[in-house]
All heavy atoms as a GROMACS GRO file, in nm:
protein
  626
    1MET      N    1  -0.203  21.126   5.204
    1MET     CA    2  -0.128  21.208   5.297
    1MET      C    3  -0.218  21.324   5.341
    1MET      O    4  -0.286  21.384   5.259
    1MET     CB    5  -0.004  21.263   5.230
    1MET     CG    6   0.096  21.157   5.182
    1MET     SD    7   0.165  21.058   5.313
    1MET     CE    8   0.293  21.164   5.369
    2VAL      N    9  -0.215  21.350   5.472
    2VAL     CA   10  -0.294  21.460   5.527
    2VAL      C   11  -0.206  21.542   5.621
    2VAL      O   12  -0.111  21.491   5.681
    2VAL     CB   13  -0.418  21.409   5.603
    2VAL    CG1   14  -0.516  21.341   5.509
    2VAL    CG2   15  -0.381  21.315   5.716
    3SER      N   16  -0.241  21.668   5.636
    3SER     CA   17  -0.170  21.755   5.730
    3SER      C   18  -0.208  21.714   5.873
    3SER      O   19  -0.308  21.644   5.895
    3SER     CB   20  -0.208  21.900   5.706
    3SER     OG   21  -0.344  21.922   5.743
    4PHE      N   22  -0.131  21.762   5.969
    4PHE     CA   23  -0.161  21.731   6.109
    4PHE      C   24  -0.298  21.787   6.147
    4PHE      O   25  -0.374  21.724   6.220
    4PHE     CB   26  -0.054  21.788   6.201
    4PHE     CG   27   0.076  21.711   6.201
    4PHE    CD1   28   0.095  21.601   6.119
    4PHE    CD2   29   0.179  21.749   6.283
    4PHE    CE1   30   0.213  21.531   6.119
    4PHE    CE2   31   0.299  21.680   6.285
    4PHE     CZ   32   0.315  21.571   6.202
    5ARG      N   33  -0.332  21.906   6.096
    5ARG     CA   34  -0.462  21.967   6.125
    5ARG      C   35  -0.575  21.881   6.069
    5ARG      O   36  -0.675  21.854   6.137
    5ARG     CB   37  -0.466  22.107   6.067
    5ARG     CG   38  -0.585  22.188   6.112
    5ARG     CD   39  -0.580  22.331   6.060
    5ARG     NE   40  -0.463  22.403   6.106
    5ARG     CZ   41  -0.454  22.469   6.222
    5ARG    NH1   42  -0.557  22.468   6.304
    5ARG    NH2   43  -0.346  22.534   6.255
    6GLU      N   44  -0.560  21.835   5.945
    6GLU     CA   45  -0.662  21.750   5.882
    6GLU      C   46  -0.667  21.614   5.951
    6GLU      O   47  -0.774  21.556   5.968
    6GLU     CB   48  -0.634  21.735   5.732
    6GLU     CG   49  -0.732  21.646   5.659
    6GLU     CD   50  -0.876  21.699   5.658
    6GLU    OE1   51  -0.898  21.815   5.694
    6GLU    OE2   52  -0.964  21.620   5.620
    7LEU      N   53  -0.553  21.562   5.992
    7LEU     CA   54  -0.551  21.434   6.063
    7LEU      C   55  -0.632  21.444   6.191
    7LEU      O   56  -0.714  21.355   6.220
    7LEU     CB   57  -0.407  21.393   6.094
    7LEU     CG   58  -0.390  21.268   6.181
    7LEU    CD1   59  -0.454  21.146   6.117
    7LEU    CD2   60  -0.242  21.244   6.208
    8ALA      N   61  -0.611  21.549   6.268
    8ALA     CA   62  -0.686  21.567   6.393
    8ALA      C   63  -0.836  21.574   6.364
    8ALA      O   64  -0.917  21.510   6.433
    8ALA     CB   65  -0.639  21.694   6.464
    9ARG      N   66  -0.874  21.651   6.262
    9ARG     CA   67  -1.016  21.663   6.227
    9ARG      C   68  -1.077  21.529   6.187
    9ARG      O   69  -1.184  21.491   6.233
    9ARG     CB   70  -1.032  21.764   6.112
    9ARG     CG   71  -1.177  21.800   6.082
    9ARG     CD   72  -1.193  21.868   5.948
    9ARG     NE   73  -1.168  21.779   5.836
    9ARG     CZ   74  -1.250  21.681   5.795
    9ARG    NH1   75  -1.361  21.657   5.859
    9ARG    NH2   76  -1.219  21.607   5.691
   10ARG      N   77  -1.005  21.452   6.105
   10ARG     CA   78  -1.057  21.323   6.058
   10ARG      C   79  -1.066  21.219   6.170
   10ARG      O   80  -1.159  21.140   6.173
   10ARG     CB   81  -0.969  21.267   5.946
   10ARG     CG   82  -0.993  21.332   5.814
   10ARG     CD   83  -0.926  21.250   5.707
   10ARG     NE   84  -0.921  21.320   5.580
   10ARG     CZ   85  -0.873  21.267   5.470
   10ARG    NH1   86  -0.822  21.146   5.472
   10ARG    NH2   87  -0.872  21.336   5.359
   11LEU      N   88  -0.967  21.218   6.258
   11LEU     CA   89  -0.971  21.121   6.368
   11LEU      C   90  -1.095  21.142   6.455
   11LEU      O   91  -1.157  21.045   6.499
   11LEU     CB   92  -0.845  21.132   6.454
   11LEU     CG   93  -0.716  21.081   6.389
   11LEU    CD1   94  -0.596  21.116   6.476
   11LEU    CD2   95  -0.722  20.931   6.363
   12VAL      N   96  -1.133  21.266   6.476
   12VAL     CA   97  -1.254  21.296   6.553
   12VAL      C   98  -1.378  21.264   6.470
   12VAL      O   99  -1.471  21.199   6.519
   12VAL     CB  100  -1.254  21.443   6.600
   12VAL    CG1  101  -1.386  21.478   6.665
   12VAL    CG2  102  -1.138  21.467   6.696
   13ALA      N  103  -1.380  21.304   6.344
   13ALA     CA  104  -1.495  21.279   6.256
   13ALA      C  105  -1.520  21.130   6.237
   13ALA      O  106  -1.636  21.087   6.232
   13ALA     CB  107  -1.475  21.346   6.121
   14ASP      N  108  -1.414  21.050   6.229
   14ASP     CA  109  -1.427  20.905   6.212
   14ASP      C  110  -1.445  20.832   6.344
   14ASP      O  111  -1.446  20.710   6.348
   14ASP     CB  112  -1.304  20.850   6.139
   14ASP     CG  113  -1.297  20.895   5.994
   14ASP    OD1  114  -1.398  20.948   5.943
   14ASP    OD2  115  -1.191  20.876   5.932
   15ARG      N  116  -1.454  20.908   6.453
   15ARG     CA  117  -1.476  20.856   6.588
   15ARG      C  118  -1.368  20.759   6.634
   15ARG      O  119  -1.394  20.664   6.706
   15ARG     CB  120  -1.613  20.793   6.598
   15ARG     CG  121  -1.721  20.895   6.575
   15ARG     CD  122  -1.856  20.844   6.603
   15ARG     NE  123  -1.948  20.957   6.587
   15ARG     CZ  124  -2.075  20.943   6.570
   15ARG    NH1  125  -2.129  20.824   6.567
   15ARG    NH2  126  -2.151  21.049   6.557
   16VAL      N  127  -1.245  20.786   6.589
   16VAL     CA  128  -1.131  20.708   6.637
   16VAL      C  129  -1.098  20.755   6.778
   16VAL      O  130  -1.064  20.675   6.865
   16VAL     CB  131  -1.009  20.725   6.544
   16VAL    CG1  132  -0.888  20.653   6.598
   16VAL    CG2  133  -1.044  20.677   6.404
   17VAL      N  134  -1.109  20.886   6.802
   17VAL     CA  135  -1.088  20.946   6.934
   17VAL      C  136  -1.198  21.050   6.958
   17VAL      O  137  -1.260  21.098   6.864
   17VAL     CB  138  -0.950  21.014   6.946
   17VAL    CG1  139  -0.838  20.912   6.943
   17VAL    CG2  140  -0.931  21.118   6.837
   18GLU      N  141  -1.221  21.084   7.085
   18GLU     CA  142  -1.322  21.185   7.117
   18GLU      C  143  -1.274  21.325   7.079
   18GLU      O  144  -1.352  21.406   7.031
   18GLU     CB  145  -1.357  21.182   7.265
   18GLU     CG  146  -1.450  21.070   7.302
   18GLU     CD  147  -1.497  21.082   7.445
   18GLU    OE1  148  -1.517  21.195   7.493
   18GLU    OE2  149  -1.512  20.978   7.509
   19SER      N  150  -1.148  21.352   7.108
   19SER     CA  151  -1.093  21.483   7.074
   19SER      C  152  -0.945  21.469   7.043
   19SER      O  153  -0.878  21.379   7.094
   19SER     CB  154  -1.114  21.582   7.189
   19SER     OG  155  -1.039  21.543   7.301
   20MET      N  156  -0.897  21.559   6.958
   20MET     CA  157  -0.756  21.558   6.920
   20MET      C  158  -0.725  21.694   6.858
   20MET      O  159  -0.807  21.749   6.787
   20MET     CB  160  -0.728  21.447   6.819
   20MET     CG  161  -0.584  21.437   6.771
   20MET     SD  162  -0.466  21.388   6.897
   20MET     CE  163  -0.511  21.217   6.920
   21THR      N  164  -0.605  21.745   6.888
   21THR     CA  165  -0.562  21.872   6.829
   21THR      C  166  -0.440  21.847   6.743
   21THR      O  167  -0.367  21.749   6.762
   21THR     CB  168  -0.527  21.975   6.937
   21THR    OG1  169  -0.414  21.928   7.012
   21THR    CG2  170  -0.645  22.001   7.030
   22HIS      N  171  -0.417  21.940   6.650
   22HIS     CA  172  -0.297  21.925   6.567
   22HIS      C  173  -0.172  21.946   6.652
   22HIS      O  174  -0.068  21.888   6.622
   22HIS     CB  175  -0.302  22.021   6.448
   22HIS     CG  176  -0.290  22.164   6.481
   22HIS    ND1  177  -0.396  22.239   6.524
   22HIS    CD2  178  -0.184  22.247   6.480
   22HIS    CE1  179  -0.355  22.363   6.547
   22HIS    NE2  180  -0.227  22.370   6.520
   23GLN      N  181  -0.183  22.021   6.761
   23GLN     CA  182  -0.068  22.039   6.850
   23GLN      C  183  -0.030  21.907   6.917
   23GLN      O  184   0.088  21.876   6.931
   23GLN     CB  185  -0.098  22.144   6.958
   23GLN     CG  186  -0.115  22.285   6.904
   23GLN     CD  187  -0.260  22.320   6.880
   23GLN    OE1  188  -0.344  22.235   6.859
   23GLN    NE2  189  -0.289  22.450   6.880
   24ARG      N  190  -0.130  21.829   6.957
   24ARG     CA  191  -0.103  21.699   7.021
   24ARG      C  192  -0.040  21.604   6.919
   24ARG      O  193   0.052  21.528   6.951
   24ARG     CB  194  -0.231  21.640   7.079
   24ARG     CG  195  -0.212  21.504   7.142
   24ARG     CD  196  -0.120  21.509   7.261
   24ARG     NE  197  -0.112  21.378   7.323
   24ARG     CZ  198  -0.002  21.327   7.375
   24ARG    NH1  199   0.110  21.397   7.378
   24ARG    NH2  200  -0.002  21.207   7.427
   25ILE      N  201  -0.087  21.607   6.797
   25ILE     CA  202  -0.030  21.522   6.693
   25ILE      C  203   0.116  21.561   6.669
   25ILE      O  204   0.203  21.475   6.658
   25ILE     CB  205  -0.112  21.530   6.564
   25ILE    CG1  206  -0.247  21.463   6.587
   25ILE    CG2  207  -0.039  21.465   6.448
   25ILE    CD1  208  -0.347  21.480   6.477
   26SER      N  209   0.142  21.690   6.665
   26SER     CA  210   0.279  21.737   6.647
   26SER      C  211   0.368  21.690   6.761
   26SER      O  212   0.482  21.646   6.740
   26SER     CB  213   0.279  21.890   6.639
   26SER     OG  214   0.409  21.937   6.619
   27GLN      N  215   0.316  21.695   6.884
   27GLN     CA  216   0.393  21.649   7.000
   27GLN      C  217   0.422  21.499   6.990
   27GLN      O  218   0.534  21.455   7.016
   27GLN     CB  219   0.316  21.678   7.128
   27GLN     CG  220   0.388  21.635   7.254
   27GLN     CD  221   0.304  21.656   7.378
   27GLN    OE1  222   0.182  21.641   7.374
   27GLN    NE2  223   0.369  21.690   7.487
   28LEU      N  224   0.324  21.420   6.952
   28LEU     CA  225   0.344  21.276   6.937
   28LEU      C  226   0.447  21.247   6.828
   28LEU      O  227   0.532  21.160   6.843
   28LEU     CB  228   0.212  21.206   6.905
   28LEU     CG  229   0.111  21.200   7.018
   28LEU    CD1  230  -0.024  21.151   6.966
   28LEU    CD2  231   0.161  21.112   7.131
   29ALA      N  232   0.439  21.321   6.718
   29ALA     CA  233   0.534  21.301   6.608
   29ALA      C  234   0.677  21.329   6.653
   29ALA      O  235   0.770  21.262   6.609
   29ALA     CB  236   0.496  21.390   6.490
   30ARG      N  237   0.694  21.429   6.739
   30ARG     CA  238   0.828  21.465   6.788
   30ARG      C  239   0.881  21.368   6.893
   30ARG      O  240   1.001  21.342   6.899
   30ARG     CB  241   0.827  21.605   6.852
   30ARG     CG  242   0.827  21.718   6.757
   30ARG     CD  243   0.852  21.851   6.830
   30ARG     NE  244   0.783  21.865   6.956
   30ARG     CZ  245   0.661  21.919   6.972
   30ARG    NH1  246   0.595  21.962   6.867
   30ARG    NH2  247   0.608  21.929   7.092
   31THR      N  248   0.794  21.315   6.978
   31THR     CA  249   0.840  21.241   7.095
   31THR      C  250   0.824  21.090   7.089
   31THR      O  251   0.892  21.019   7.162
   31THR     CB  252   0.768  21.291   7.222
   31THR    OG1  253   0.627  21.270   7.208
   31THR    CG2  254   0.796  21.438   7.245
   32ASP      N  255   0.734  21.040   7.006
   32ASP     CA  256   0.708  20.895   7.003
   32ASP      C  257   0.774  20.832   6.881
   32ASP      O  258   0.736  20.859   6.767
   32ASP     CB  259   0.558  20.869   7.000
   32ASP     CG  260   0.524  20.724   7.023
   32ASP    OD1  261   0.613  20.637   7.011
   32ASP    OD2  262   0.407  20.694   7.054
   33PRO      N  263   0.873  20.745   6.905
   33PRO     CA  264   0.941  20.682   6.791
   33PRO      C  265   0.851  20.589   6.709
   33PRO      O  266   0.885  20.556   6.596
   33PRO     CB  267   1.055  20.603   6.857
   33PRO     CG  268   1.019  20.591   7.000
   33PRO     CD  269   0.927  20.703   7.034
   34ASP      N  270   0.736  20.549   6.764
   34ASP     CA  271   0.643  20.463   6.691
   34ASP      C  272   0.549  20.540   6.599
   34ASP      O  273   0.471  20.479   6.525
   34ASP     CB  274   0.560  20.379   6.789
   34ASP     CG  275   0.647  20.282   6.867
   34ASP    OD1  276   0.750  20.236   6.812
   34ASP    OD2  277   0.612  20.252   6.983
   35PHE      N  278   0.554  20.673   6.603
   35PHE     CA  279   0.465  20.754   6.519
   35PHE      C  280   0.502  20.729   6.372
   35PHE      O  281   0.619  20.715   6.338
   35PHE     CB  282   0.481  20.903   6.553
   35PHE     CG  283   0.371  20.988   6.496
   35PHE    CD1  284   0.251  21.000   6.561
   35PHE    CD2  285   0.390  21.055   6.377
   35PHE    CE1  286   0.149  21.080   6.509
   35PHE    CE2  287   0.289  21.134   6.323
   35PHE     CZ  288   0.169  21.146   6.390
   36PRO      N  289   0.402  20.723   6.284
   36PRO     CA  290   0.430  20.698   6.142
   36PRO      C  291   0.522  20.805   6.081
   36PRO      O  292   0.531  20.916   6.134
   36PRO     CB  293   0.291  20.704   6.078
   36PRO     CG  294   0.194  20.688   6.188
   36PRO     CD  295   0.260  20.738   6.312
   37PRO      N  296   0.586  20.773   5.971
   37PRO     CA  297   0.677  20.869   5.906
   37PRO      C  298   0.607  20.999   5.869
   37PRO      O  299   0.495  20.998   5.818
   37PRO     CB  300   0.723  20.795   5.780
   37PRO     CG  301   0.696  20.651   5.806
   37PRO     CD  302   0.580  20.645   5.900
   38VAL      N  303   0.677  21.109   5.895
   38VAL     CA  304   0.625  21.242   5.867
   38VAL      C  305   0.699  21.299   5.746
   38VAL      O  306   0.821  21.288   5.735
   38VAL     CB  307   0.644  21.334   5.990
   38VAL    CG1  308   0.601  21.476   5.958
   38VAL    CG2  309   0.568  21.279   6.110
   39VAL      N  310   0.622  21.361   5.655
   39VAL     CA  311   0.678  21.419   5.533
   39VAL      C  312   0.657  21.569   5.537
   39VAL      O  313   0.543  21.616   5.552
   39VAL     CB  314   0.609  21.359   5.409
   39VAL    CG1  315   0.661  21.423   5.283
   39VAL    CG2  316   0.624  21.208   5.406
   40PRO      N  317   0.764  21.648   5.525
   40PRO     CA  318   0.745  21.793   5.519
   40PRO      C  319   0.685  21.834   5.385
   40PRO      O  320   0.726  21.787   5.280
   40PRO     CB  321   0.886  21.850   5.536
   40PRO     CG  322   0.978  21.739   5.500
   40PRO     CD  323   0.906  21.610   5.522
   41VAL      N  324   0.585  21.922   5.391
   41VAL     CA  325   0.520  21.975   5.271
   41VAL      C  326   0.517  22.126   5.289
   41VAL      O  327   0.430  22.178   5.359
   41VAL     CB  328   0.378  21.920   5.253
   41VAL    CG1  329   0.312  21.981   5.130
   41VAL    CG2  330   0.379  21.769   5.246
   42GLY      N  331   0.613  22.194   5.231
   42GLY     CA  332   0.625  22.337   5.254
   42GLY      C  333   0.656  22.362   5.400
   42GLY      O  334   0.747  22.303   5.457
   43ARG      N  335   0.574  22.445   5.464
   43ARG     CA  336   0.592  22.472   5.607
   43ARG      C  337   0.512  22.377   5.693
   43ARG      O  338   0.522  22.380   5.816
   43ARG     CB  339   0.550  22.616   5.636
   43ARG     CG  340   0.647  22.716   5.576
   43ARG     CD  341   0.606  22.858   5.602
   43ARG     NE  342   0.578  22.881   5.744
   43ARG     CZ  343   0.523  22.992   5.791
   43ARG    NH1  344   0.491  23.089   5.709
   43ARG    NH2  345   0.500  23.005   5.919
   44SER      N  346   0.432  22.292   5.631
   44SER     CA  347   0.348  22.197   5.703
   44SER      C  348   0.413  22.060   5.706
   44SER      O  349   0.514  22.036   5.641
   44SER     CB  350   0.211  22.185   5.637
   44SER     OG  351   0.143  22.306   5.639
   45LYS      N  352   0.352  21.971   5.781
   45LYS     CA  353   0.396  21.832   5.784
   45LYS      C  354   0.276  21.745   5.754
   45LYS      O  355   0.163  21.777   5.790
   45LYS     CB  356   0.453  21.797   5.922
   45LYS     CG  357   0.579  21.876   5.952
   45LYS     CD  358   0.632  21.844   6.087
   45LYS     CE  359   0.757  21.928   6.112
   45LYS     NZ  360   0.806  21.910   6.247
   46ALA      N  361   0.302  21.633   5.686
   46ALA     CA  362   0.194  21.543   5.647
   46ALA      C  363   0.229  21.401   5.687
   46ALA      O  364   0.345  21.365   5.706
   46ALA     CB  365   0.170  21.550   5.496
   47VAL      N  366   0.124  21.320   5.699
   47VAL     CA  367   0.140  21.180   5.738
   47VAL      C  368   0.033  21.098   5.666
   47VAL      O  369  -0.073  21.150   5.630
   47VAL     CB  370   0.128  21.167   5.893
   47VAL    CG1  371  -0.010  21.199   5.941
   47VAL    CG2  372   0.171  21.031   5.941
   48ASP      N  373   0.062  20.972   5.641
   48ASP     CA  374  -0.034  20.882   5.578
   48ASP      C  375  -0.150  20.859   5.676
   48ASP      O  376  -0.129  20.817   5.788
   48ASP     CB  377   0.034  20.749   5.544
   48ASP     CG  378  -0.059  20.653   5.477
   48ASP    OD1  379  -0.141  20.590   5.550
   48ASP    OD2  380  -0.051  20.637   5.356
   49TYR      N  381  -0.272  20.888   5.631
   49TYR     CA  382  -0.387  20.879   5.721
   49TYR      C  383  -0.409  20.738   5.774
   49TYR      O  384  -0.435  20.721   5.893
   49TYR     CB  385  -0.515  20.928   5.652
   49TYR     CG  386  -0.635  20.915   5.743
   49TYR    CD1  387  -0.647  20.996   5.855
   49TYR    CD2  388  -0.734  20.820   5.720
   49TYR    CE1  389  -0.754  20.983   5.941
   49TYR    CE2  390  -0.841  20.806   5.805
   49TYR     CZ  391  -0.852  20.888   5.916
   49TYR     OH  392  -0.957  20.874   6.001
   50GLU      N  393  -0.400  20.638   5.690
   50GLU     CA  394  -0.425  20.501   5.736
   50GLU      C  395  -0.323  20.457   5.841
   50GLU      O  396  -0.358  20.394   5.941
   50GLU     CB  397  -0.426  20.404   5.618
   50GLU     CG  398  -0.545  20.423   5.526
   50GLU     CD  399  -0.679  20.409   5.595
   50GLU    OE1  400  -0.694  20.319   5.683
   50GLU    OE2  401  -0.770  20.487   5.564
   51LEU      N  402  -0.196  20.490   5.820
   51LEU     CA  403  -0.093  20.454   5.919
   51LEU      C  404  -0.116  20.528   6.050
   51LEU      O  405  -0.104  20.471   6.159
   51LEU     CB  406   0.046  20.487   5.865
   51LEU     CG  407   0.096  20.404   5.749
   51LEU    CD1  408   0.232  20.455   5.701
   51LEU    CD2  409   0.105  20.257   5.786
   52ALA      N  410  -0.151  20.657   6.040
   52ALA     CA  411  -0.175  20.737   6.160
   52ALA      C  412  -0.298  20.689   6.234
   52ALA      O  413  -0.298  20.683   6.358
   52ALA     CB  414  -0.189  20.884   6.123
   53ARG      N  415  -0.403  20.653   6.162
   53ARG     CA  416  -0.525  20.603   6.227
   53ARG      C  417  -0.495  20.475   6.303
   53ARG      O  418  -0.536  20.457   6.418
   53ARG     CB  419  -0.634  20.580   6.123
   53ARG     CG  420  -0.766  20.540   6.186
   53ARG     CD  421  -0.873  20.532   6.083
   53ARG     NE  422  -0.835  20.435   5.982
   53ARG     CZ  423  -0.917  20.347   5.928
   53ARG    NH1  424  -1.043  20.346   5.963
   53ARG    NH2  425  -0.875  20.263   5.838
   54ARG      N  426  -0.421  20.384   6.242
   54ARG     CA  427  -0.384  20.260   6.307
   54ARG      C  428  -0.298  20.287   6.431
   54ARG      O  429  -0.318  20.227   6.536
   54ARG     CB  430  -0.308  20.169   6.210
   54ARG     CG  431  -0.289  20.029   6.263
   54ARG     CD  432  -0.225  19.934   6.162
   54ARG     NE  433  -0.271  19.956   6.025
   54ARG     CZ  434  -0.190  19.975   5.923
   54ARG    NH1  435  -0.060  19.976   5.938
   54ARG    NH2  436  -0.239  19.994   5.801
   55TYR      N  437  -0.204  20.380   6.418
   55TYR     CA  438  -0.118  20.418   6.531
   55TYR      C  439  -0.202  20.468   6.649
   55TYR      O  440  -0.183  20.425   6.763
   55TYR     CB  441  -0.019  20.526   6.488
   55TYR     CG  442   0.045  20.598   6.602
   55TYR    CD1  443   0.153  20.544   6.671
   55TYR    CD2  444  -0.003  20.723   6.643
   55TYR    CE1  445   0.210  20.611   6.778
   55TYR    CE2  446   0.054  20.790   6.749
   55TYR     CZ  447   0.160  20.734   6.816
   55TYR     OH  448   0.216  20.800   6.923
   56VAL      N  449  -0.297  20.558   6.622
   56VAL     CA  450  -0.378  20.615   6.729
   56VAL      C  451  -0.466  20.509   6.793
   56VAL      O  452  -0.482  20.505   6.915
   56VAL     CB  453  -0.462  20.734   6.676
   56VAL    CG1  454  -0.563  20.780   6.779
   56VAL    CG2  455  -0.371  20.848   6.637
   57ARG      N  456  -0.524  20.421   6.711
   57ARG     CA  457  -0.609  20.314   6.766
   57ARG      C  458  -0.532  20.218   6.856
   57ARG      O  459  -0.582  20.174   6.959
   57ARG     CB  460  -0.671  20.233   6.653
   57ARG     CG  461  -0.794  20.294   6.598
   57ARG     CD  462  -0.866  20.194   6.512
   57ARG     NE  463  -0.989  20.254   6.466
   57ARG     CZ  464  -1.048  20.223   6.355
   57ARG    NH1  465  -0.997  20.133   6.276
   57ARG    NH2  466  -1.160  20.282   6.321
   58GLU      N  467  -0.410  20.185   6.818
   58GLU     CA  468  -0.332  20.086   6.891
   58GLU      C  469  -0.249  20.145   7.005
   58GLU      O  470  -0.200  20.072   7.089
   58GLU     CB  471  -0.241  20.012   6.794
   58GLU     CG  472  -0.318  19.930   6.694
   58GLU     CD  473  -0.231  19.869   6.586
   58GLU    OE1  474  -0.108  19.891   6.588
   58GLU    OE2  475  -0.286  19.800   6.498
   59ARG      N  476  -0.236  20.278   7.007
   59ARG     CA  477  -0.153  20.344   7.107
   59ARG      C  478  -0.218  20.335   7.244
   59ARG      O  479  -0.337  20.358   7.261
   59ARG     CB  480  -0.137  20.492   7.069
   59ARG     CG  481  -0.050  20.566   7.160
   59ARG     CD  482  -0.031  20.709   7.108
   59ARG     NE  483   0.043  20.783   7.204
   59ARG     CZ  484  -0.010  20.843   7.310
   59ARG    NH1  485  -0.140  20.840   7.329
   59ARG    NH2  486   0.066  20.907   7.396
   60LYS      N  487  -0.137  20.301   7.344
   60LYS     CA  488  -0.187  20.294   7.481
   60LYS      C  489  -0.185  20.435   7.540
   60LYS      O  490  -0.080  20.498   7.550
   60LYS     CB  491  -0.100  20.202   7.566
   60LYS     CG  492  -0.151  20.187   7.706
   60LYS     CD  493  -0.066  20.094   7.788
   60LYS     CE  494  -0.120  20.089   7.930
   60LYS     NZ  495  -0.036  20.011   8.017
   61SER      N  496  -0.303  20.484   7.578
   61SER     CA  497  -0.314  20.619   7.633
   61SER      C  498  -0.268  20.618   7.779
   61SER      O  499  -0.300  20.528   7.856
   61SER     CB  500  -0.459  20.666   7.626
   61SER     OG  501  -0.472  20.790   7.691
   62ARG      N  502  -0.192  20.721   7.815
   62ARG     CA  503  -0.148  20.736   7.953
   62ARG      C  504  -0.208  20.864   8.010
   62ARG      O  505  -0.144  20.935   8.086
   62ARG     CB  506   0.004  20.741   7.961
   62ARG     CG  507   0.068  20.616   7.909
   62ARG     CD  508   0.216  20.622   7.918
   62ARG     NE  509   0.265  20.751   7.868
   62ARG     CZ  510   0.391  20.780   7.848
   62ARG    NH1  511   0.483  20.692   7.874
   62ARG    NH2  512   0.428  20.898   7.803
   63GLN      N  513  -0.330  20.891   7.973
   63GLN     CA  514  -0.397  21.014   8.011
   63GLN      C  515  -0.402  21.030   8.162
   63GLN      O  516  -0.441  20.938   8.235
   63GLN     CB  517  -0.539  21.013   7.956
   63GLN     CG  518  -0.612  21.143   7.971
   63GLN     CD  519  -0.742  21.140   7.897
   63GLN    OE1  520  -0.776  21.042   7.833
   63GLN    NE2  521  -0.816  21.247   7.905
   64GLY      N  522  -0.358  21.145   8.210
   64GLY     CA  523  -0.362  21.175   8.353
   64GLY      C  524  -0.244  21.122   8.432
   64GLY      O  525  -0.235  21.144   8.552
   65GLN      N  526  -0.153  21.052   8.369
   65GLN     CA  527  -0.038  20.996   8.440
   65GLN      C  528   0.059  21.108   8.476
   65GLN      O  529   0.091  21.193   8.393
   65GLN     CB  530   0.032  20.892   8.353
   65GLN     CG  531   0.144  20.821   8.423
   65GLN     CD  532   0.201  20.710   8.336
   65GLN    OE1  533   0.147  20.677   8.233
   65GLN    NE2  534   0.310  20.652   8.380
   66ARG      N  535   0.108  21.110   8.599
   66ARG     CA  536   0.197  21.216   8.646
   66ARG      C  537   0.341  21.182   8.611
   66ARG      O  538   0.414  21.123   8.689
   66ARG     CB  539   0.184  21.233   8.798
   66ARG     CG  540   0.049  21.282   8.845
   66ARG     CD  541   0.032  21.432   8.825
   66ARG     NE  542   0.140  21.510   8.878
   66ARG     CZ  543   0.139  21.569   8.997
   66ARG    NH1  544   0.034  21.560   9.075
   66ARG    NH2  545   0.242  21.641   9.036
   67THR      N  546   0.383  21.222   8.493
   67THR     CA  547   0.519  21.194   8.449
   67THR      C  548   0.621  21.279   8.522
   67THR      O  549   0.737  21.241   8.532
   67THR     CB  550   0.534  21.215   8.297
   67THR    OG1  551   0.495  21.348   8.266
   67THR    CG2  552   0.447  21.116   8.220
   68ASP      N  553   0.579  21.395   8.575
   68ASP     CA  554   0.672  21.480   8.649
   68ASP      C  555   0.720  21.412   8.777
   68ASP      O  556   0.835  21.423   8.815
   68ASP     CB  557   0.612  21.616   8.680
   68ASP     CG  558   0.484  21.607   8.762
   68ASP    OD1  559   0.410  21.509   8.745
   68ASP    OD2  560   0.460  21.698   8.843
   69LEU      N  561   0.633  21.338   8.841
   69LEU     CA  562   0.671  21.267   8.963
   69LEU      C  563   0.761  21.148   8.932
   69LEU      O  564   0.853  21.118   9.006
   69LEU     CB  565   0.547  21.219   9.038
   69LEU     CG  566   0.455  21.329   9.090
   69LEU    CD1  567   0.333  21.268   9.156
   69LEU    CD2  568   0.530  21.420   9.186
   70ARG      N  569   0.735  21.082   8.822
   70ARG     CA  570   0.816  20.966   8.784
   70ARG      C  571   0.959  21.009   8.753
   70ARG      O  572   1.054  20.944   8.790
   70ARG     CB  573   0.754  20.896   8.663
   70ARG     CG  574   0.825  20.765   8.630
   70ARG     CD  575   0.764  20.694   8.514
   70ARG     NE  576   0.777  20.779   8.396
   70ARG     CZ  577   0.688  20.785   8.298
   70ARG    NH1  578   0.579  20.714   8.304
   70ARG    NH2  579   0.706  20.863   8.195
   71ARG      N  580   0.976  21.124   8.687
   71ARG     CA  581   1.109  21.174   8.656
   71ARG      C  582   1.188  21.206   8.782
   71ARG      O  583   1.304  21.176   8.792
   71ARG     CB  584   1.101  21.300   8.568
   71ARG     CG  585   1.110  21.267   8.422
   71ARG     CD  586   1.121  21.393   8.340
   71ARG     NE  587   0.991  21.412   8.277
   71ARG     CZ  588   0.917  21.520   8.284
   71ARG    NH1  589   0.957  21.625   8.345
   71ARG    NH2  590   0.802  21.526   8.224
   72LYS      N  591   1.124  21.266   8.880
   72LYS     CA  592   1.191  21.301   9.006
   72LYS      C  593   1.237  21.176   9.079
   72LYS      O  594   1.346  21.172   9.132
   72LYS     CB  595   1.099  21.383   9.096
   72LYS     CG  596   1.080  21.525   9.049
   72LYS     CD  597   0.989  21.600   9.141
   72LYS     CE  598   0.963  21.740   9.088
   72LYS     NZ  599   0.866  21.811   9.172
   73ALA      N  600   1.154  21.073   9.081
   73ALA     CA  601   1.191  20.949   9.149
   73ALA      C  602   1.308  20.882   9.079
   73ALA      O  603   1.395  20.824   9.143
   73ALA     CB  604   1.070  20.855   9.154
   74ALA      N  605   1.313  20.889   8.948
   74ALA     CA  606   1.422  20.828   8.872
   74ALA      C  607   1.553  20.902   8.894
   74ALA      O  608   1.660  20.843   8.889
   74ALA     CB  609   1.387  20.826   8.724
   75ASP      N  610   1.545  21.034   8.918
   75ASP     CA  611   1.667  21.114   8.940
   75ASP      C  612   1.730  21.089   9.076
   75ASP      O  613   1.849  21.112   9.093
   75ASP     CB  614   1.636  21.264   8.926
   75ASP     CG  615   1.601  21.302   8.783
   75ASP    OD1  616   1.634  21.223   8.691
   75ASP    OD2  617   1.540  21.408   8.762
   76GLU      N  618   1.651  21.046   9.171
   76GLU     CA  619   1.703  21.027   9.308
   76GLU      C  620   1.779  20.899   9.325
   76GLU      O  621   1.782  20.808   9.260
   76GLU     CB  622   1.587  21.032   9.407
   76GLU     CG  623   1.523  21.169   9.410
   76GLU     CD  624   1.401  21.171   9.499
   76GLU    OE1  625   1.362  21.066   9.553
   76GLU    OE2  626   1.344  21.278   9.513
   0.00000   0.00000   0.00000
């Protein structure tokens, strides 16, 4: 089990991704139902490194996609 901060550091160190922040990991944990189980540890949150690494490798990136425009079209 690793903290979100340590997870971000290891993903970059292991060259799974070019860059990653603990804030982005926190956002993914909150919004993506496929994110691995999160365990609260005091005021921090932790996740199994192997499950998280597999999740990040297999996750389809939508970098640069304009989700704000897609929401407006769906509302109309």
